[in-house]
LUMVONU-219548 format. One record per atom (N, C-alpha, C): x negated, y negated, z negated; residue number from 1; atom name; residue in three letters. Coordinates in Angstrom, 3 decimals. Layout:
residues N
X,Y,Z,NUM,CA,ALA
...
This chain:
residues 151
-117.910,-95.072,-92.841,1,N,MET
-116.738,-96.049,-93.295,1,CA,MET
-116.661,-96.991,-92.169,1,C,MET
-115.296,-97.273,-92.089,2,N,LYS
-114.891,-98.259,-90.710,2,CA,LYS
-115.195,-99.758,-91.093,2,C,LYS
-115.021,-100.480,-89.791,3,N,SER
-115.426,-101.728,-90.073,3,CA,SER
-113.841,-102.538,-90.314,3,C,SER
-114.211,-103.576,-90.908,4,N,ASN
-113.061,-104.401,-91.226,4,CA,ASN
-111.974,-104.339,-89.865,4,C,ASN
-112.523,-104.514,-88.866,5,N,GLN
-111.686,-104.590,-87.642,5,CA,GLN
-111.132,-103.315,-87.575,5,C,GLN
-111.451,-102.112,-87.715,6,N,GLU
-110.635,-100.854,-87.502,6,CA,GLU
-109.747,-100.765,-88.811,6,C,GLU
-110.091,-101.289,-89.806,7,N,ILE
-108.887,-101.323,-90.767,7,CA,ILE
-107.806,-102.011,-90.405,7,C,ILE
-108.235,-103.232,-89.925,8,N,VAL
-107.071,-104.228,-89.476,8,CA,VAL
-106.323,-103.361,-88.251,8,C,VAL
-107.138,-102.965,-87.459,9,N,SER
-106.363,-102.202,-86.417,9,CA,SER
-105.615,-100.930,-86.829,9,C,SER
-105.766,-100.479,-87.887,10,N,ASP
-104.887,-99.302,-88.443,10,CA,ASP
-103.508,-99.985,-89.286,10,C,ASP
-103.904,-100.841,-89.800,11,N,LEU
-102.823,-101.710,-90.468,11,CA,LEU
-101.706,-102.212,-89.630,11,C,LEU
-102.217,-102.744,-88.300,12,N,LYS
-101.476,-103.474,-87.196,12,CA,LYS
-100.785,-102.119,-86.452,12,C,LYS
-101.273,-101.096,-86.457,13,N,GLU
-100.772,-100.096,-85.994,13,CA,GLU
-99.357,-99.771,-86.735,13,C,GLU
-99.572,-99.472,-87.944,14,N,ILE
-98.497,-99.158,-88.737,14,CA,ILE
-97.363,-100.107,-89.032,14,C,ILE
-97.784,-101.515,-88.760,15,N,LEU
-97.199,-102.744,-88.784,15,CA,LEU
-96.017,-102.619,-87.672,15,C,LEU
-96.514,-102.329,-86.480,16,N,SER
-95.605,-102.022,-85.087,16,CA,SER
-94.857,-101.050,-85.156,16,C,SER
-95.340,-99.780,-85.976,17,N,LEU
-94.466,-98.594,-86.154,17,CA,LEU
-93.412,-99.215,-87.026,17,C,LEU
-93.685,-99.716,-88.367,18,N,VAL
-92.722,-100.361,-89.062,18,CA,VAL
-91.594,-101.215,-88.306,18,C,VAL
-92.186,-102.281,-87.490,19,N,ASN
-91.150,-102.751,-86.614,19,CA,ASN
-90.462,-102.365,-85.739,19,C,ASN
-90.902,-101.199,-84.956,20,N,ASP
-90.029,-100.536,-84.324,20,CA,ASP
-88.691,-99.650,-85.016,20,C,ASP
-89.670,-99.166,-86.169,21,N,GLY
-88.368,-98.524,-87.253,21,CA,GLY
-87.351,-99.709,-87.284,21,C,GLY
-87.460,-100.745,-87.766,22,N,LYS
-86.756,-102.299,-88.060,22,CA,LYS
-85.672,-102.131,-86.769,22,C,LYS
-86.471,-102.428,-85.679,23,N,GLU
-85.474,-102.404,-84.407,23,CA,GLU
-84.720,-101.203,-84.434,23,C,GLU
-84.968,-100.145,-84.779,24,N,GLY
-84.508,-98.915,-84.409,24,CA,GLY
-83.049,-98.871,-85.092,24,C,GLY
-83.506,-99.163,-86.438,25,N,TYR
-82.309,-99.214,-87.239,25,CA,TYR
-81.222,-100.244,-87.250,25,C,TYR
-81.608,-101.659,-86.903,26,N,LYS
-80.747,-102.400,-86.001,26,CA,LYS
-80.104,-102.089,-85.082,26,C,LYS
-80.561,-101.301,-84.086,27,N,SER
-79.657,-101.112,-82.837,27,CA,SER
-78.658,-100.011,-83.422,27,C,SER
-79.128,-99.056,-84.191,28,N,SER
-78.492,-97.993,-84.831,28,CA,SER
-76.953,-98.589,-85.421,28,C,SER
-77.480,-99.612,-86.081,29,N,ALA
-76.484,-99.909,-86.923,29,CA,ALA
-75.142,-100.755,-85.974,29,C,ALA
-75.876,-101.318,-84.955,30,N,GLU
-74.664,-102.077,-83.880,30,CA,GLU
-74.109,-100.775,-83.109,30,C,GLU
-74.529,-99.681,-83.008,31,N,ALA
-73.912,-98.831,-81.961,31,CA,ALA
-73.064,-97.815,-82.692,31,C,ALA
-73.338,-97.643,-84.416,32,N,THR
-72.230,-96.811,-84.786,32,CA,THR
-71.015,-97.194,-85.384,32,C,THR
-69.897,-96.304,-85.545,33,N,SER
-68.802,-96.994,-85.570,33,CA,SER
-68.222,-96.499,-86.980,33,C,SER
-69.350,-95.652,-87.603,34,N,SER
-69.059,-95.377,-88.708,34,CA,SER
-69.839,-96.875,-90.048,34,C,SER
-68.660,-97.074,-91.049,35,N,ASN
-69.131,-97.835,-91.701,35,CA,ASN
-70.220,-97.753,-92.778,35,C,ASN
-70.255,-96.233,-93.030,36,N,GLU
-71.600,-95.554,-94.197,36,CA,GLU
-72.768,-95.755,-93.561,36,C,GLU
-72.842,-95.459,-92.339,37,N,LEU
-73.997,-95.145,-91.251,37,CA,LEU
-74.736,-96.961,-91.252,37,C,LEU
-73.559,-97.455,-90.650,38,N,LYS
-73.814,-99.063,-90.629,38,CA,LYS
-74.586,-99.720,-91.731,38,C,LYS
-73.986,-99.217,-92.987,39,N,ALA
-74.368,-100.060,-94.556,39,CA,ALA
-75.779,-99.421,-94.493,39,C,ALA
-76.092,-98.224,-94.422,40,N,LEU
-77.301,-97.465,-94.585,40,CA,LEU
-78.317,-97.869,-94.037,40,C,LEU
-78.190,-97.826,-92.262,41,N,PHE
-78.973,-98.186,-91.415,41,CA,PHE
-79.500,-99.789,-91.723,41,C,PHE
-78.474,-100.823,-91.987,42,N,LEU
-78.689,-102.093,-92.504,42,CA,LEU
-79.724,-102.428,-93.534,42,C,LEU
-79.631,-101.247,-94.675,43,N,GLN
-80.031,-101.214,-95.745,43,CA,GLN
-81.599,-100.944,-95.504,43,C,GLN
-81.975,-100.023,-94.693,44,N,TRP
-83.291,-99.249,-94.238,44,CA,TRP
-83.913,-100.538,-93.239,44,C,TRP
-82.985,-101.259,-92.538,45,N,GLU
-83.837,-102.174,-91.767,45,CA,GLU
-84.041,-103.535,-92.585,45,C,GLU
-83.606,-103.706,-93.545,46,N,GLY
-84.039,-104.882,-94.736,46,CA,GLY
-85.311,-103.947,-95.311,46,C,GLY
-85.377,-103.049,-95.612,47,N,GLU
-86.792,-102.180,-96.260,47,CA,GLU
-87.620,-102.472,-95.181,47,C,GLU
-87.539,-102.027,-94.023,48,N,ARG
-88.669,-102.291,-92.951,48,CA,ARG
-89.010,-103.765,-92.666,48,C,ARG
-88.188,-104.518,-93.194,49,N,ILE
-88.458,-106.145,-92.881,49,CA,ILE
-89.404,-106.411,-94.074,49,C,ILE
-89.301,-105.970,-95.183,50,N,VAL
-90.079,-105.828,-96.583,50,CA,VAL
-91.281,-105.446,-96.477,50,C,VAL
-91.477,-104.129,-95.575,51,N,TYR
-92.914,-103.335,-95.512,51,CA,TYR
-93.483,-104.516,-94.475,51,C,TYR
-93.160,-104.710,-93.346,52,N,ALA
-93.715,-105.594,-92.493,52,CA,ALA
-94.353,-106.797,-92.994,52,C,ALA
-93.535,-107.507,-94.048,53,N,SER
-94.316,-108.468,-94.723,53,CA,SER
-95.524,-108.366,-95.671,53,C,SER
-95.196,-106.992,-96.419,54,N,GLU
-96.154,-106.408,-97.189,54,CA,GLU
-97.473,-105.972,-96.153,54,C,GLU
-97.000,-105.591,-95.287,55,N,LEU
-98.326,-105.145,-94.246,55,CA,LEU
-99.211,-106.813,-93.864,55,C,LEU
-98.018,-107.495,-93.502,56,N,LYS
-99.012,-108.714,-92.794,56,CA,LYS
-99.742,-109.225,-93.888,56,C,LYS
-99.519,-109.184,-95.189,57,N,GLU
-100.339,-109.774,-96.252,57,CA,GLU
-101.435,-109.113,-96.449,57,C,GLU
-101.508,-107.814,-96.269,58,N,HIS
-102.900,-106.945,-96.245,58,CA,HIS
-103.635,-107.477,-95.109,58,C,HIS
-102.888,-107.637,-93.881,59,N,ILE
-103.721,-107.995,-92.716,59,CA,ILE
-104.471,-109.361,-92.849,59,C,ILE
-103.647,-110.269,-93.515,60,N,THR
-104.119,-111.543,-93.790,60,CA,THR
-105.252,-111.411,-94.703,60,C,THR
-105.428,-110.568,-95.941,61,N,LYS
-106.443,-110.354,-96.807,61,CA,LYS
-107.715,-110.352,-96.000,61,C,LYS
-107.682,-109.344,-94.868,62,N,HIS
-108.963,-108.592,-94.120,62,CA,HIS
-109.036,-109.916,-93.121,62,C,HIS
-108.671,-111.081,-93.402,63,N,GLY
-108.991,-112.058,-92.556,63,CA,GLY
-108.478,-112.010,-90.940,63,C,GLY
-107.309,-111.546,-90.698,64,N,GLU
-106.891,-111.501,-89.405,64,CA,GLU
-105.328,-111.953,-89.320,64,C,GLU
-104.848,-112.373,-88.401,65,N,GLU
-103.413,-112.513,-88.151,65,CA,GLU
-102.689,-111.336,-87.912,65,C,GLU
-101.465,-111.467,-88.155,66,N,ALA
-100.263,-110.419,-87.863,66,CA,ALA
-99.292,-111.104,-87.277,66,C,ALA
-99.201,-110.960,-85.846,67,N,GLU
-98.075,-111.498,-85.256,67,CA,GLU
-96.908,-110.626,-84.795,67,C,GLU
-97.130,-109.287,-84.837,68,N,ASN
-96.274,-108.486,-84.539,68,CA,ASN
-94.974,-108.465,-85.112,68,C,ASN
-93.851,-109.099,-84.428,69,N,GLU
-92.528,-108.931,-84.962,69,CA,GLU
-91.513,-107.726,-84.353,69,C,GLU
-91.709,-107.633,-83.538,70,N,ALA
-90.931,-106.650,-82.769,70,CA,ALA
-91.146,-105.440,-82.476,70,C,ALA
-92.424,-104.957,-82.938,71,N,GLY
-92.566,-103.460,-82.625,71,CA,GLY
-93.564,-103.599,-81.325,71,C,GLY
-93.568,-102.110,-80.918,72,N,GLY
-94.329,-102.467,-79.698,72,CA,GLY
-94.835,-100.418,-79.003,72,C,GLY
-95.261,-100.532,-78.128,73,N,ILE
-95.665,-99.033,-77.507,73,CA,ILE
-97.012,-99.289,-77.391,73,C,ILE
-97.764,-99.299,-78.837,74,N,LEU
-99.195,-99.225,-78.847,74,CA,LEU
-99.919,-97.620,-78.617,74,C,LEU
-98.975,-96.623,-78.700,75,N,GLY
-99.486,-95.142,-78.865,75,CA,GLY
-98.083,-94.233,-78.636,75,C,GLY
-98.471,-93.075,-78.826,76,N,GLY
-97.515,-92.044,-78.659,76,CA,GLY
-96.581,-92.150,-79.790,76,C,GLY
-96.711,-92.401,-80.948,77,N,VAL
-95.846,-92.397,-82.122,77,CA,VAL
-94.791,-93.402,-81.917,77,C,VAL
-95.303,-94.343,-81.583,78,N,HIS
-94.267,-95.440,-81.021,78,CA,HIS
-92.962,-95.345,-80.103,78,C,HIS
-93.533,-94.314,-79.259,79,N,ARG
-92.380,-94.076,-78.533,79,CA,ARG
-91.351,-93.065,-79.071,79,C,ARG
-91.664,-92.392,-80.086,80,N,THR
-90.520,-91.936,-80.681,80,CA,THR
-89.191,-92.576,-80.968,80,C,THR
-89.347,-94.070,-81.353,81,N,TRP
-88.434,-94.992,-81.594,81,CA,TRP
-87.735,-95.007,-80.168,81,C,TRP
-88.368,-95.096,-79.357,82,N,LEU
-87.544,-95.279,-77.933,82,CA,LEU
-86.368,-94.142,-77.658,82,C,LEU
-86.650,-93.237,-78.320,83,N,THR
-85.561,-92.045,-78.243,83,CA,THR
-84.000,-92.651,-78.725,83,C,THR
-84.184,-93.687,-79.770,84,N,ILE
-83.120,-94.079,-80.085,84,CA,ILE
-82.187,-94.836,-79.179,84,C,ILE
-82.910,-95.530,-78.237,85,N,LYS
-82.334,-96.437,-77.329,85,CA,LYS
-81.331,-95.238,-76.315,85,C,LYS
-81.937,-93.948,-76.079,86,N,GLN
-81.093,-92.988,-75.232,86,CA,GLN
-80.217,-92.360,-76.277,86,C,GLN
-80.157,-92.320,-77.513,87,N,ALA
-79.086,-91.762,-78.071,87,CA,ALA
-78.156,-92.933,-78.449,87,C,ALA
-78.549,-94.369,-78.500,88,N,LEU
-77.271,-94.969,-78.547,88,CA,LEU
-76.310,-95.268,-77.587,88,C,LEU
-76.971,-94.758,-76.367,89,N,SER
-76.464,-95.127,-75.083,89,CA,SER
-75.013,-94.007,-75.116,89,C,SER
-75.304,-93.057,-76.006,90,N,SER
-74.009,-91.801,-76.020,90,CA,SER
-73.090,-92.637,-77.430,90,C,SER
-73.371,-93.304,-78.010,91,N,ASN
-72.505,-93.940,-79.420,91,CA,ASN
-72.057,-92.612,-80.190,91,C,ASN
-73.018,-91.402,-80.010,92,N,LYS
-72.695,-90.254,-81.060,92,CA,LYS
-73.847,-90.649,-82.201,92,C,LYS
-72.975,-90.376,-83.444,93,N,ASP
-73.702,-90.775,-84.370,93,CA,ASP
-74.904,-89.085,-84.736,93,C,ASP
-74.158,-88.462,-84.253,94,N,SER
-75.190,-87.282,-84.519,94,CA,SER
-76.563,-87.384,-83.487,94,C,SER
-76.442,-88.023,-82.473,95,N,ALA
-77.648,-88.370,-81.374,95,CA,ALA
-78.405,-89.555,-82.220,95,C,ALA
-77.651,-90.351,-82.716,96,N,ILE
-78.329,-91.506,-83.303,96,CA,ILE
-79.336,-90.964,-84.537,96,C,ILE
-78.645,-89.998,-85.235,97,N,LEU
-79.538,-89.515,-86.450,97,CA,LEU
-80.463,-88.805,-86.442,97,C,LEU
-80.474,-87.904,-85.264,98,N,GLU
-81.362,-87.056,-84.459,98,CA,GLU
-82.872,-88.083,-84.050,98,C,GLU
-82.169,-89.065,-83.356,99,N,ALA
-83.360,-90.050,-82.771,99,CA,ALA
-84.189,-90.489,-84.267,99,C,ALA
-83.421,-91.007,-85.002,100,N,ILE
-83.907,-91.746,-86.365,100,CA,ILE
-84.730,-90.359,-87.144,100,C,ILE
-84.776,-89.238,-87.040,101,N,VAL
-85.188,-88.530,-87.656,101,CA,VAL
-86.631,-88.080,-87.095,101,C,VAL
-86.512,-88.089,-85.708,102,N,THR
-87.829,-88.127,-84.961,102,CA,THR
-88.828,-89.194,-85.190,102,C,THR
-88.292,-90.503,-85.275,103,N,GLY
-88.980,-91.828,-85.607,103,CA,GLY
-89.618,-91.972,-86.642,103,C,GLY
-88.606,-91.515,-87.946,104,N,GLU
-89.149,-91.323,-89.117,104,CA,GLU
-90.352,-90.021,-89.525,104,C,GLU
-90.242,-88.964,-88.824,105,N,ARG
-91.360,-88.166,-89.186,105,CA,ARG
-92.466,-88.482,-88.670,105,C,ARG
-92.290,-89.140,-87.392,106,N,ALA
-93.878,-89.774,-86.719,106,CA,ALA
-94.267,-90.661,-87.615,106,C,ALA
-93.520,-91.474,-88.428,107,N,ALA
-93.907,-92.741,-89.160,107,CA,ALA
-94.668,-92.020,-90.251,107,C,ALA
-94.113,-91.125,-91.022,108,N,ILE
-94.601,-90.486,-91.785,108,CA,ILE
-95.925,-89.720,-91.632,108,C,ILE
-95.998,-89.217,-90.520,109,N,ALA
-97.355,-88.491,-90.211,109,CA,ALA
-98.517,-89.540,-89.913,109,C,ALA
-98.046,-90.860,-89.438,110,N,LYS
-99.064,-91.854,-89.199,110,CA,LYS
-99.477,-92.463,-90.448,110,C,LYS
-98.507,-92.555,-91.440,111,N,TYR
-98.946,-92.851,-93.180,111,CA,TYR
-99.868,-91.943,-93.667,111,C,TYR
-99.285,-90.668,-93.492,112,N,ASP
-100.155,-89.514,-93.918,112,CA,ASP
-101.599,-89.734,-93.414,112,C,ASP
-101.761,-89.871,-92.111,113,N,GLU
-102.995,-90.214,-91.584,113,CA,GLU
-103.734,-91.041,-92.324,113,C,GLU
-103.472,-92.148,-92.593,114,N,TYR
-104.019,-93.642,-92.945,114,CA,TYR
-104.295,-93.155,-94.705,114,C,TYR
-103.290,-92.357,-95.463,115,N,ILE
-103.869,-92.335,-96.897,115,CA,ILE
-104.426,-91.173,-96.879,115,C,ILE
-104.715,-90.270,-96.057,116,N,ALA
-105.868,-89.345,-96.102,116,CA,ALA
-106.768,-89.837,-96.002,116,C,ALA
-107.210,-91.062,-95.546,117,N,ASP
-108.580,-91.654,-95.371,117,CA,ASP
-108.530,-93.009,-96.493,117,C,ASP
-108.676,-92.374,-97.550,118,N,TYR
-108.538,-93.039,-98.694,118,CA,TYR
-109.632,-93.984,-99.028,118,C,TYR
-110.725,-93.608,-98.395,119,N,VAL
-112.326,-94.407,-98.855,119,CA,VAL
-112.003,-95.875,-97.921,119,C,VAL
-111.451,-95.750,-96.766,120,N,ASP
-111.413,-96.780,-95.909,120,CA,ASP
-110.151,-97.474,-96.298,120,C,ASP
-109.316,-97.210,-96.827,121,N,HIS
-108.022,-97.672,-97.092,121,CA,HIS
-107.421,-98.018,-98.575,121,C,HIS
-108.603,-98.138,-99.616,122,N,ALA
-108.423,-98.043,-100.688,122,CA,ALA
-107.792,-99.261,-101.445,122,C,ALA
-107.876,-100.528,-100.659,123,N,ASP
-107.398,-101.633,-101.240,123,CA,ASP
-105.795,-101.674,-100.805,123,C,ASP
-105.436,-100.918,-99.973,124,N,HIS
-103.969,-101.076,-99.779,124,CA,HIS
-103.442,-99.361,-99.739,124,C,HIS
-104.035,-98.760,-100.405,125,N,LEU
-103.632,-97.155,-100.753,125,CA,LEU
-102.160,-96.965,-101.453,125,C,LEU
-102.063,-97.747,-102.513,126,N,ASN
-100.732,-97.816,-103.325,126,CA,ASN
-99.529,-98.302,-102.244,126,C,ASN
-99.872,-99.629,-101.306,127,N,LEU
-98.795,-100.191,-100.186,127,CA,LEU
-98.457,-99.067,-99.427,127,C,LEU
-99.433,-98.473,-98.891,128,N,LEU
-99.281,-97.277,-97.970,128,CA,LEU
-98.217,-96.352,-98.239,128,C,LEU
-98.908,-95.652,-99.723,129,N,THR
-98.276,-94.589,-100.386,129,CA,THR
-96.477,-94.902,-100.658,129,C,THR
-96.397,-95.927,-101.242,130,N,GLY
-95.161,-96.400,-101.451,130,CA,GLY
-94.315,-96.821,-100.519,130,C,GLY
-94.794,-97.238,-99.177,131,N,GLN
-93.979,-97.260,-98.305,131,CA,GLN
-93.698,-95.935,-97.382,131,C,GLN
-94.565,-94.939,-97.445,132,N,ARG
-94.451,-93.892,-96.882,132,CA,ARG
-93.352,-92.967,-97.865,132,C,ARG
-93.253,-93.218,-99.108,133,N,ASP
-92.412,-92.536,-100.016,133,CA,ASP
-90.839,-93.305,-99.710,133,C,ASP
-90.831,-94.427,-99.419,134,N,GLY
-89.641,-95.067,-98.972,134,CA,GLY
-88.741,-94.290,-97.927,134,C,GLY
-89.903,-94.185,-96.910,135,N,ILE
-89.450,-93.667,-95.525,135,CA,ILE
-89.284,-92.256,-95.742,135,C,ILE
-89.892,-91.386,-96.745,136,N,LYS
-89.365,-89.993,-96.886,136,CA,LYS
-88.078,-90.083,-97.514,136,C,LYS
-87.531,-90.945,-98.599,137,N,GLU
-86.496,-90.895,-99.394,137,CA,GLU
-85.402,-91.206,-97.990,137,C,GLU
-85.463,-92.281,-96.972,138,N,ALA
-84.506,-92.422,-96.134,138,CA,ALA
-84.405,-91.151,-95.396,138,C,ALA
-85.310,-90.519,-94.869,139,N,LEU
-85.553,-89.359,-94.291,139,CA,LEU
-84.580,-88.205,-94.757,139,C,LEU
-84.679,-87.545,-95.813,140,N,ALA
-84.148,-87.151,-96.837,140,CA,ALA
-82.579,-87.398,-96.989,140,C,ALA
-82.203,-88.536,-96.864,141,N,THR
-80.971,-88.830,-96.745,141,CA,THR
-80.463,-88.560,-95.481,141,C,THR
-81.113,-88.866,-94.426,142,N,ILE
-80.460,-89.079,-93.319,142,CA,ILE
-80.542,-87.312,-92.626,142,C,ILE
-81.464,-86.562,-93.238,143,N,GLU
-81.106,-85.086,-92.886,143,CA,GLU
-79.875,-84.668,-93.516,143,C,GLU
-79.453,-84.910,-94.542,144,N,LYS
-78.538,-84.579,-95.541,144,CA,LYS
-77.157,-85.197,-94.304,144,C,LYS
-77.331,-86.452,-93.949,145,N,LEU
-76.214,-86.637,-93.024,145,CA,LEU
-76.026,-85.944,-91.841,145,C,LEU
-77.036,-85.503,-91.578,146,N,GLN
-77.062,-84.738,-90.165,146,CA,GLN
-75.976,-83.762,-90.210,146,C,GLN
-75.690,-83.178,-91.507,147,N,LEU
-74.810,-82.237,-91.390,147,CA,LEU
-73.526,-82.611,-91.453,147,C,LEU
-73.302,-83.771,-92.183,148,N,GLN
-71.813,-84.547,-92.276,148,CA,GLN
-71.237,-84.903,-90.798,148,C,GLN
-72.342,-85.484,-90.152,149,N,TYR
-72.064,-85.903,-89.099,149,CA,TYR
-72.393,-84.982,-87.581,149,C,TYR
-72.442,-83.743,-87.962,150,N,LYS
-72.759,-82.585,-86.603,150,CA,LYS
-71.632,-82.838,-85.705,150,C,LYS
-71.953,-82.749,-84.576,151,N,ASP
-70.727,-82.648,-83.472,151,CA,ASP
-69.867,-81.142,-83.647,151,C,ASP
């Protein structure tokens, strides 16, 4: 069984990833000229803000502080959102959507990893599952939009 510190580290990693997603959606909303995409990106940015707040509450319950507001590059999975910056430079909606798909798939994989470790994460399993499901819904929408915005 993991120590409290290891559990908090897991939650902070998810928090960092959520904040990366928040920043990615914010940047994407600023870069697109599509009002439809802009509205969706801002909606999902707002969801990530809520997710971050929920994660911070759980980190606090474990006796730690969560100061990460802007995301980070704590591991390989976080770097996937950096591809958004490259996609934004082209201002092509198809490139932006592809970068978001990459980031969301990485986020889902990380959530799945911690959800599978239900013994260590039992007290926040519902939180992680709910957030993962929200990300999956966003990803499904984005994948449909890719067909619409294909070059």
